[in-house]
Backbone as a printed PyTorch tensor [residue, N CA C, xyz], in Angstrom:
tensor([[[  0.9000,  -1.3880,  -0.0580],
         [ -0.2330,   0.0700,   0.0570],
         [  0.8480,   1.3660,   0.0150]],

        [[  0.3080,   2.0570,  -0.8580],
         [  1.3140,   3.3630,  -0.8740],
         [  1.3580,   4.2910,   0.5170]],

        [[  2.3800,   4.8170,   0.7090],
         [  2.5830,   5.7770,   2.1960],
         [  1.1820,   6.6980,   1.5950]],

        [[  0.7490,   7.3410,   0.8340],
         [ -0.5450,   8.2240,   0.7380],
         [ -1.8360,   7.7430,   1.1120]],

        [[ -1.9900,   6.4550,   0.5330],
         [ -3.2130,   5.6920,   0.5870],
         [ -3.1070,   5.5900,   1.9820]],

        [[ -2.0640,   4.8650,   2.8930],
         [ -2.1100,   4.6650,   3.9720],
         [ -2.3320,   5.4130,   5.1280]],

        [[ -1.7040,   6.9100,   4.7100],
         [ -2.2960,   8.2760,   5.5120],
         [ -3.6320,   8.4630,   5.4450]],

        [[ -4.0800,   8.4720,   4.4820],
         [ -5.6830,   8.6560,   4.0720],
         [ -6.3620,   7.8020,   4.7460]],

        [[ -5.9630,   6.4810,   4.6540],
         [ -6.8210,   5.3930,   5.5900],
         [ -7.0120,   5.7240,   6.7730]],

        [[ -5.4980,   6.2570,   7.0960],
         [ -5.5850,   6.4290,   8.8860],
         [ -6.1110,   7.6790,   9.2330]],

        [[ -6.1530,   8.3390,   8.3750],
         [ -6.7350,   9.7910,   8.7880],
         [ -8.6240,   9.5590,   8.9210]],

        [[ -8.9490,   8.7670,   7.8150],
         [-10.4120,   8.4200,   7.8420],
         [-10.6000,   7.5370,   9.1840]],

        [[-10.0310,   6.5390,   9.0870],
         [-10.1230,   5.8720,  10.3690],
         [-10.3850,   6.8210,  11.8120]],

        [[ -9.1100,   7.7320,  12.1190],
         [ -8.9260,   8.3750,  13.1620],
         [-10.1710,   9.4090,  13.2300]],

        [[-11.3320,   9.7510,  12.0110],
         [-11.8650,  10.9590,  12.2080],
         [-13.1960,   9.7440,  12.7610]],

        [[-13.2330,   8.9270,  12.2260],
         [-14.6230,   7.6910,  12.7030],
         [-14.3790,   7.4420,  14.0870]],

        [[-13.2960,   7.2180,  14.4230],
         [-12.9100,   6.4920,  15.8740],
         [-13.3140,   8.1020,  16.7590]],

        [[-12.7460,   9.0070,  16.4120],
         [-13.0960,  10.2890,  17.3420],
         [-14.3040,  10.7430,  17.0850]],

        [[-15.1110,  10.7360,  16.2020],
         [-16.5440,  11.1510,  15.7830],
         [-17.3030,  10.6660,  17.2760]],

        [[-18.2440,  11.5320,  17.5140],
         [-19.4830,  11.4310,  18.6750],
         [-20.2440,  10.6670,  17.7750]],

        [[-20.4880,   9.1980,  18.1330],
         [-21.2440,   8.5750,  17.1680],
         [-22.9540,   8.5210,  17.9680]],

        [[-23.4880,   9.4640,  16.8220],
         [-24.8670,   9.8180,  17.3130],
         [-26.1850,   9.2990,  16.4590]],

        [[-26.6020,   8.1430,  16.7870],
         [-27.6250,   7.7360,  15.6340],
         [-29.0880,   8.3900,  15.4290]],

        [[-29.0100,   9.6820,  16.0740],
         [-30.4340,  10.4130,  16.2240],
         [-30.6090,  11.4230,  14.8740]],

        [[-31.7240,  11.4940,  14.9860],
         [-32.1000,  12.2380,  13.9750],
         [-32.8350,  13.5330,  14.6790]],

        [[-32.7160,  14.8990,  13.8950],
         [-33.5670,  15.6980,  14.7200],
         [-34.9470,  15.6650,  14.2950]],

        [[-36.3860,  16.3030,  14.9320],
         [-37.4240,  16.7590,  14.4970],
         [-37.5920,  17.2550,  13.0570]],

        [[-38.3230,  16.7990,  12.0350],
         [-38.8370,  17.2530,  10.9140],
         [-37.6050,  16.3570,  10.1260]],

        [[-36.7750,  15.7370,  10.6290],
         [-35.9280,  14.7490,   9.3500],
         [-36.8330,  14.0690,   8.5880]],

        [[-36.1180,  13.6930,   7.4570],
         [-36.9570,  12.3830,   6.5800],
         [-37.4120,  11.8260,   6.7660]],

        [[-36.8320,  10.6090,   8.0860],
         [-37.2300,   9.3020,   8.3460],
         [-37.6450,   9.2820,   9.8240]],

        [[-38.1700,   8.3070,  10.1360],
         [-38.8040,   8.2730,  11.6360],
         [-37.3210,   7.3080,  12.1090]],

        [[-37.3440,   7.4220,  13.6920],
         [-36.0070,   6.6520,  14.3170],
         [-36.5690,   6.0390,  15.1750]],

        [[-36.1900,   4.7110,  15.5710],
         [-36.4290,   3.9220,  16.7450],
         [-34.9300,   3.7960,  17.5580]],

        [[-34.5420,   3.6680,  18.5510],
         [-33.9320,   3.0510,  19.4430],
         [-33.8670,   2.5250,  20.3990]],

        [[-33.6560,   1.1820,  20.3240],
         [-33.9400,   0.2440,  21.6800],
         [-32.8830,   0.9610,  22.7270]],

        [[-33.5250,   0.6200,  23.8500],
         [-32.4970,   0.7970,  24.9450],
         [-31.0820,   0.1420,  25.0460]],

        [[-31.3980,  -1.0120,  24.4340],
         [-29.8140,  -1.6510,  24.4730],
         [-28.6800,  -1.4520,  23.3130]],

        [[-29.3160,  -0.3080,  22.3950],
         [-28.3010,   0.0890,  21.5950],
         [-28.0540,   1.9390,  21.5750]],

        [[-28.4140,   2.1350,  22.8400],
         [-28.0090,   3.6760,  23.3170],
         [-26.4890,   3.6390,  23.5840]],

        [[-25.9250,   4.2870,  23.2890],
         [-24.0730,   4.6390,  23.6250],
         [-23.9700,   5.3120,  24.5080]],

        [[-23.3550,   5.0460,  25.4850],
         [-23.2750,   5.8610,  26.9860],
         [-21.7900,   6.0100,  26.6700]],

        [[-21.7380,   7.3350,  27.2900],
         [-20.4520,   7.9650,  27.4410],
         [-20.0760,   8.1340,  28.9320]],

        [[-19.1630,   7.3140,  29.6380],
         [-18.8390,   7.5200,  30.8760],
         [-18.6040,   8.8570,  31.5290]],

        [[-19.0590,   9.4590,  32.2920],
         [-18.6620,  11.0220,  32.7220],
         [-17.9860,  10.7420,  34.3190]],

        [[-17.2850,   9.6370,  34.5100],
         [-16.6750,   9.1680,  35.7460],
         [-17.5340,   8.9760,  36.8670]],

        [[-18.4770,   8.0620,  36.4990],
         [-19.8130,   7.6250,  37.4780],
         [-21.2050,   7.8990,  36.7690]],

        [[-21.6740,   8.7850,  36.4280],
         [-22.8510,   9.0400,  35.9760],
         [-22.3090,   8.7890,  34.1070]],

        [[-23.3950,   8.2410,  33.4740],
         [-23.4420,   8.2720,  32.3250],
         [-23.9370,   8.6850,  31.2830]],

        [[-23.6840,   9.4140,  30.0560],
         [-24.7380,   9.9880,  29.0280],
         [-24.7860,   9.4450,  27.7920]],

        [[-26.2000,   8.7590,  27.6470],
         [-26.5080,   8.4480,  26.3300],
         [-27.2590,   9.2170,  25.2950]],

        [[-26.8120,   9.8930,  24.5990],
         [-27.2370,  10.8760,  23.6280],
         [-28.0470,  10.3990,  22.5260]],

        [[-29.4160,  10.5110,  22.5600],
         [-30.3460,  10.2170,  21.4760],
         [-30.9860,  10.6760,  20.3880]],

        [[-30.5260,  12.3800,  20.5630],
         [-31.2060,  13.2210,  19.6920],
         [-29.8940,  14.2930,  19.7690]],

        [[-29.7680,  14.9470,  18.5990],
         [-29.0200,  16.0890,  18.5990],
         [-27.6320,  15.6440,  18.8380]],

        [[-26.5070,  16.3250,  19.3740],
         [-25.1400,  16.1960,  19.7160],
         [-24.9820,  17.1230,  20.9570]],

        [[-24.7260,  16.0590,  22.4280],
         [-24.5290,  16.7870,  23.3930],
         [-23.3030,  17.2310,  23.6570]],

        [[-22.0680,  17.2060,  22.8820],
         [-20.8360,  18.0810,  22.8550],
         [-20.8300,  19.4520,  22.0160]],

        [[-21.9300,  19.3980,  20.9810],
         [-21.8060,  21.0680,  20.2450],
         [-23.1590,  21.5440,  20.4820]],

        [[-24.0020,  21.0370,  21.0040],
         [-25.6470,  22.1320,  20.8970],
         [-26.7810,  21.1340,  21.7740]],

        [[-27.7980,  21.2740,  21.1330],
         [-29.0270,  20.9290,  21.3230],
         [-29.0870,  19.6920,  21.4700]],

        [[-30.0020,  18.9340,  22.6170],
         [-29.9100,  17.5590,  22.4940],
         [-30.6790,  16.7120,  23.1800]],

        [[-31.0920,  15.4560,  23.1100],
         [-31.9090,  14.8340,  24.1150],
         [-31.2070,  13.6080,  24.5590]],

        [[-30.8470,  13.3240,  25.7040],
         [-29.8910,  12.2640,  26.1200],
         [-30.6580,  11.6160,  27.5770]],

        [[-30.1720,  10.5010,  27.5700],
         [-30.5910,   9.8580,  28.8050],
         [-29.1570,   9.8520,  29.9540]],

        [[-29.4590,  10.2880,  30.8310],
         [-28.3030,  10.5430,  32.1700],
         [-28.6320,   9.4360,  33.2000]],

        [[-27.4460,   8.2850,  33.1570],
         [-27.5520,   7.1770,  34.0640],
         [-26.6780,   7.6630,  35.3520]],

        [[-27.3680,   7.3270,  36.5720],
         [-26.6150,   7.6820,  37.6750],
         [-26.8520,   6.3360,  38.8180]],

        [[-25.3540,   6.0660,  39.3940],
         [-25.1790,   5.0700,  40.0920],
         [-26.0110,   5.1490,  41.1300]],

        [[-26.2280,   4.0450,  41.6900],
         [-27.2250,   4.0600,  43.2890],
         [-26.1910,   5.2230,  44.2440]],

        [[-26.9900,   5.7000,  44.6360],
         [-26.0620,   6.4300,  45.8880],
         [-25.3350,   7.7990,  45.4030]],

        [[-25.4340,   7.8700,  44.0070],
         [-24.8250,   8.8880,  43.5240],
         [-24.8670,  10.1200,  43.8810]],

        [[-24.1730,  11.0120,  44.5130],
         [-24.1800,  12.6200,  44.9290],
         [-23.4410,  13.0950,  44.2720]],

        [[-23.6590,  14.2460,  43.5430],
         [-23.0410,  15.1490,  42.7730],
         [-22.4290,  16.2920,  43.9320]],

        [[-21.5070,  16.5000,  43.3830],
         [-20.9250,  17.9590,  43.9870],
         [-21.4580,  18.9530,  43.2550]],

        [[-21.6840,  20.0710,  44.1390],
         [-22.6080,  21.3630,  43.9010],
         [-21.8430,  21.9900,  42.6200]],

        [[-22.6380,  21.8860,  41.7120],
         [-22.2630,  22.3790,  40.3090],
         [-23.1480,  23.5110,  39.4120]],

        [[-22.9590,  23.9180,  38.3750],
         [-23.8640,  24.6830,  37.6330],
         [-23.6090,  24.0590,  36.2400]],

        [[-24.8290,  24.4850,  35.3320],
         [-24.9860,  24.1420,  34.1530],
         [-25.1050,  25.5230,  33.0910]],

        [[-24.3590,  25.6030,  31.9280],
         [-24.2410,  26.7420,  31.1960],
         [-25.8210,  27.3080,  30.9600]],

        [[-26.4600,  26.3990,  30.8470],
         [-27.6340,  26.5870,  29.8820],
         [-28.8380,  25.6870,  31.1290]],

        [[-30.3650,  26.2600,  30.8460],
         [-31.5580,  25.7560,  31.3990],
         [-31.4230,  24.0930,  30.6710]],

        [[-31.8900,  23.0570,  31.4760],
         [-32.6240,  21.8610,  30.9840],
         [-33.5150,  21.3910,  31.6410]],

        [[-34.3910,  20.4660,  31.1770],
         [-35.4400,  19.9180,  31.8970],
         [-34.9090,  18.4270,  32.1440]],

        [[-35.4980,  17.3500,  33.0400],
         [-35.1960,  16.2310,  33.2850],
         [-36.7400,  15.6370,  33.5290]],

        [[-36.5710,  14.2210,  33.1730],
         [-38.1210,  13.2190,  33.3020],
         [-37.1650,  12.3290,  33.8220]],

        [[-37.5330,  11.8750,  34.8700],
         [-37.1850,  10.3700,  35.7070],
         [-37.8880,   9.3100,  35.1670]],

        [[-37.0440,   8.2630,  34.4280],
         [-37.3760,   7.2380,  33.7960],
         [-37.2990,   6.2600,  34.8860]],

        [[-36.2500,   5.5200,  35.7980],
         [-36.1870,   4.8260,  36.6720],
         [-35.5150,   5.5100,  37.8170]],

        [[-35.9500,   5.0580,  39.0460],
         [-35.3990,   5.0160,  40.4960],
         [-35.9000,   6.6350,  41.0460]],

        [[-35.4360,   6.8730,  42.2150],
         [-35.5580,   8.2330,  42.5450],
         [-34.4630,   9.2650,  42.6280]],

        [[-34.9320,  10.5190,  42.3730],
         [-33.7070,  11.4200,  42.1240],
         [-34.2020,  12.8380,  43.1070]],

        [[-33.3750,  13.4070,  43.3400],
         [-33.4530,  14.7690,  43.9630],
         [-32.3190,  15.7000,  43.1820]],

        [[-33.0120,  16.8260,  42.9090],
         [-31.9810,  17.9020,  42.0060],
         [-32.7240,  19.4110,  42.6980]],

        [[-31.5640,  19.6070,  43.8100],
         [-32.1780,  21.1140,  44.5640],
         [-31.1600,  21.8730,  44.4220]],

        [[-31.5370,  23.1510,  44.4300],
         [-30.6010,  24.2610,  44.3060],
         [-30.2020,  24.8570,  45.6230]],

        [[-29.0940,  25.2490,  45.6410],
         [-28.4350,  25.8440,  47.0450],
         [-29.5090,  26.3560,  47.8040]],

        [[-29.9810,  25.5710,  49.0480],
         [-30.8570,  26.6230,  50.0800],
         [-32.2260,  25.8040,  49.5780]],

        [[-32.6620,  25.2320,  48.5200],
         [-33.7640,  24.4820,  48.2440],
         [-34.1980,  23.2710,  49.3490]],

        [[-35.2770,  22.9520,  49.3410],
         [-35.4240,  21.2910,  50.0530],
         [-35.5460,  20.7550,  49.2440]],

        [[-35.0830,  19.6340,  49.2440],
         [-34.9520,  18.1460,  48.5110],
         [-36.3930,  17.9860,  48.1850]],

        [[-36.7090,  17.3530,  47.2880],
         [-37.8770,  16.6050,  46.8300],
         [-37.6680,  15.4590,  46.0880]],

        [[-38.0640,  14.2460,  46.4120],
         [-37.6570,  13.0080,  45.9980],
         [-38.7370,  13.1140,  44.6610]],

        [[-38.0910,  12.6290,  43.6540],
         [-39.0640,  12.4450,  42.2210],
         [-38.5680,  11.2310,  41.6720]],

        [[-39.6690,  10.4370,  41.4820],
         [-39.9770,   8.8660,  41.0860],
         [-40.2310,   9.0210,  39.8000]],

        [[-40.2770,   7.8000,  39.1200],
         [-40.4200,   7.5760,  37.4670],
         [-41.9580,   8.7290,  37.0830]],

        [[-41.6700,   9.4400,  36.0470],
         [-42.8150,  10.0310,  35.2050],
         [-42.7500,  11.3090,  36.0180]],

        [[-41.7530,  11.6290,  37.0210],
         [-41.6730,  13.0670,  37.5450],
         [-41.0140,  14.0420,  36.6010]],

        [[-41.0380,  15.5090,  36.8930],
         [-40.3690,  16.1250,  35.6290],
         [-39.6800,  17.2620,  36.4940]],

        [[-38.6270,  18.2050,  36.2880],
         [-37.8730,  18.8480,  36.9640],
         [-37.5630,  19.7510,  35.7790]],

        [[-37.4240,  21.0660,  36.0520],
         [-36.3050,  21.7910,  35.1120],
         [-35.3180,  22.5130,  36.0740]],

        [[-33.8490,  22.7460,  35.3650],
         [-32.8960,  23.1310,  36.0080],
         [-32.6190,  24.2310,  35.3820]],

        [[-32.7180,  25.6260,  35.9830],
         [-31.8980,  27.0410,  35.2880],
         [-30.5210,  26.9410,  35.5110]],

        [[-29.9070,  27.2870,  34.3630],
         [-28.5120,  27.5180,  33.8910],
         [-28.0790,  28.3840,  35.0460]],

        [[-26.7810,  28.1850,  35.0000],
         [-25.7890,  28.8460,  36.3110],
         [-26.3620,  28.9160,  37.4430]],

        [[-27.4590,  27.9620,  37.6750],
         [-27.7950,  28.2570,  39.4040],
         [-27.4130,  26.7440,  40.2020]],

        [[-26.6690,  27.2220,  40.9120],
         [-26.1090,  26.0980,  41.6940],
         [-26.7510,  24.9000,  42.6750]],

        [[-26.3940,  23.7130,  42.1700],
         [-27.4260,  22.7970,  42.4200],
         [-26.9870,  21.3140,  42.7940]],

        [[-27.4810,  20.3430,  43.4900],
         [-26.9400,  19.2990,  43.8090],
         [-27.7990,  18.2690,  43.1270]],

        [[-27.4460,  16.8690,  42.4960],
         [-28.3480,  16.2040,  41.7980],
         [-27.9830,  14.5740,  42.9170]],

        [[-28.8820,  13.7660,  43.3060],
         [-28.6420,  12.7550,  43.8060],
         [-29.4450,  11.6340,  43.4950]],

        [[-29.1650,  10.5860,  43.2020],
         [-29.8570,   9.3430,  43.1120],
         [-30.1320,   8.7000,  44.3100]],

        [[-31.5000,   8.5730,  44.8730],
         [-31.6710,   7.9440,  46.4720],
         [-32.3960,   6.5760,  46.2810]],

        [[-32.4670,   5.8980,  47.1780],
         [-33.1810,   4.7140,  47.1170],
         [-32.6620,   3.4530,  46.9110]],

        [[-32.9160,   2.5660,  46.2640],
         [-32.4450,   0.9360,  46.6040],
         [-31.8000,   0.8080,  45.0910]],

        [[-31.8170,   1.7960,  44.0590],
         [-31.3350,   1.4460,  42.5720],
         [-30.8010,   2.1020,  42.1350]],

        [[-30.1640,   2.0860,  40.9590],
         [-29.4150,   3.4950,  40.0630],
         [-30.7340,   4.1800,  39.5560]],

        [[-30.3590,   5.3970,  38.9010],
         [-31.4850,   6.2140,  38.2750],
         [-30.9890,   6.5710,  36.8960]],

        [[-32.3750,   6.4440,  35.8680],
         [-32.3840,   7.0100,  34.6270],
         [-33.1430,   8.3160,  34.6760]],

        [[-32.7350,   9.3370,  33.8720],
         [-32.7760,  10.3900,  33.9540],
         [-33.0770,  11.0250,  32.2860]],

        [[-34.2160,  11.1250,  31.5250],
         [-34.0410,  11.9000,  30.4170],
         [-34.0020,  13.5450,  30.5280]],

        [[-32.9150,  13.8300,  29.7230],
         [-32.6460,  15.4400,  29.9770],
         [-32.9090,  16.0300,  28.5720]],

        [[-33.2910,  17.0580,  28.3100],
         [-33.3230,  17.8000,  27.1220],
         [-32.9300,  18.9350,  27.1530]],

        [[-32.0950,  19.7540,  26.2820],
         [-31.1910,  20.8650,  26.7910],
         [-30.8490,  21.3930,  25.2790]],

        [[-31.1610,  22.8970,  25.2110],
         [-30.7360,  23.5180,  23.8870],
         [-29.6010,  24.0860,  23.7200]],

        [[-28.2640,  23.4140,  24.4020],
         [-27.1530,  23.5560,  24.3910],
         [-26.3960,  22.7360,  24.4400]],

        [[-24.9860,  22.5830,  24.3920],
         [-24.0650,  21.5970,  24.8760],
         [-24.1300,  21.0940,  26.3700]],

        [[-24.0360,  19.9810,  26.6990],
         [-24.0120,  19.4600,  28.1150],
         [-22.5450,  19.9200,  28.4720]],

        [[-22.9310,  20.4910,  29.6770],
         [-21.1920,  20.5970,  30.5450],
         [-21.8360,  20.7430,  32.0550]],

        [[-20.6890,  20.5870,  32.5880],
         [-20.8430,  20.1630,  34.2330],
         [-19.7030,  21.0810,  34.7730]],

        [[-20.2770,  22.0920,  35.5370],
         [-19.0230,  23.4750,  36.1070],
         [-19.0350,  23.3940,  37.4890]],

        [[-18.0260,  22.5470,  37.9650],
         [-18.2090,  22.2970,  39.6800],
         [-18.2790,  23.7570,  40.2370]],

        [[-18.7790,  23.7680,  41.1330],
         [-18.7620,  25.1440,  42.2090],
         [-17.1840,  25.5220,  43.1190]],

        [[-17.2500,  26.7570,  42.7690],
         [-16.1070,  27.2370,  43.4570],
         [-15.8450,  27.4530,  44.8510]],

        [[-17.1680,  27.3320,  45.2490],
         [-17.2390,  27.4190,  46.9680],
         [-16.7910,  26.4180,  47.9440]]])
């Protein structure tokens, strides 16, 4: 194989490996899409895992599943933008600093304002699964306090 061909093949392979694999399509796409739960690709965030099924969570608007292990307690943190969460499995609290925690079970909804310090917990006897929707890229900014 010629050196130029090898370099081209390696470059294409590198781009494919580095690309954030998202099989999702935006509303208004030309085709419908179904993604079985066992085919959602999760990115390990160091405990929590993020599985994006709509958009691209690294660059903009997205819909993603957030898995939290049983007993997970985040450090106080903020996100750049607002997002909403719908609890799919487990019991979750998501309280801003100074707010009372409210335990949210499956089917519950919450809205988290951007730049508002909060702590998210997975409480109860199982891990948690939350569907989140956000109009901008996902980020996690630990509080400086």
